[in-house]
C-alpha positions, 0 to 999 in steps of 0.5 A: 730077477733080471732076465738076460736079453738074448742077442739076435744073429743079426745083431751078433753079425753087426757087432763083429762087423764093427770089430773087424772094421775097427781092427782094420782101421787101427792096423791101417793107421799104424802101418801108415804111421810106419810108412811116413818115415820110409824114404828110399831111392829107386834101384834096379835091384836083381836086374843088375845081375842080369845086366852083368850076366849079359855083358859078361858075354862080350869078350874084349879083345885087349886089356881095357876098361870101360865105364858107362854112366846111365840116367833115367826116369823111374815112374811110381810104377817101377817103369824105367823111361828116358834112359840115356847111357854114355861112356867115359870114352868111346872104345869099339865096345861102348855101342854094344854095351849101351845096346845091351843095357837098353835091351836088358832093361827095356820093359822091366819094372824096377824098384820105385822110390819112396819119399816119406812113405809116398811112391815118387817119380825120380831121376835115377843114376847108375853106372856099369864098369867093365874091365879086362886084365890078362884073362880075367874079365869082370862086370860091376854095376854101381848105383851112382855116377862115381862123383862121390866115390872118393868120399862115400866109397864105391857102394853108395846110392846117388841122390835122386830128384823127385820129377815133379817140377817142369822146366822149359827150354825153346832151343832145339837139340842141346845137352846140358849137364847140371851139377849141384850139392844135395844135403842129407835133408834133400835140399839142393844148393850150389847149382851149376849149369855151365854149358855155354851153348844154351840161352840164359833163359834156358839156364834160369828155367832149369835152375829154377826147376831144380831149386823148387825140386825135392830130392831123396838124398844119397845113401850110404847103407841106411844113412842119408848123406850130403853129396854132389848130384848130376842130371843130364838135361837134353832136348 
């Protein structure tokens, strides 16, 4: 007759511990596999409603339209830094609008970007459009800089450059607008730096940095698409 061996409480607890550890490893691995496929741009999310609410308190005296383009650096923590906003024109309301955008987003966390499941630091564009016609005044927030609105529509996300490449320029006080084409796989080409006020060495450094950069492509809904990309470099 075979006698069954009794398990000690210590062995039983040890077995349960192993089972829980194995389950945790399997669940972590499966979620990591899923996360590796996640690529999503940074965006201001619910803060866009707060911006619109605050800007709606600014009353335009005359019928007019004001477009303010903004660009900033979004850290992996969601912190928005180096925010620069500039209007398409310079009406009297532009300064107040830009000041309100800055104070609304100051010290706020926004949704950080992910590339292949990893949180990444990126350069992000967004725009604010204020319009008054008759007695109606409206505020709209867009997740792009309007360069592709004729082909991609009004509700797309601009391509975002992963901010890991470093460029150097010894010149003081300059601003440069860089344009490029970013394909749906996140590669940049047709890079153009046209400002004649900076040196050729500065241009080469900027172009080299962008050439080496990775990009989150533009998105229409959940679909990556090719688009024009804009970034403002300044010192």
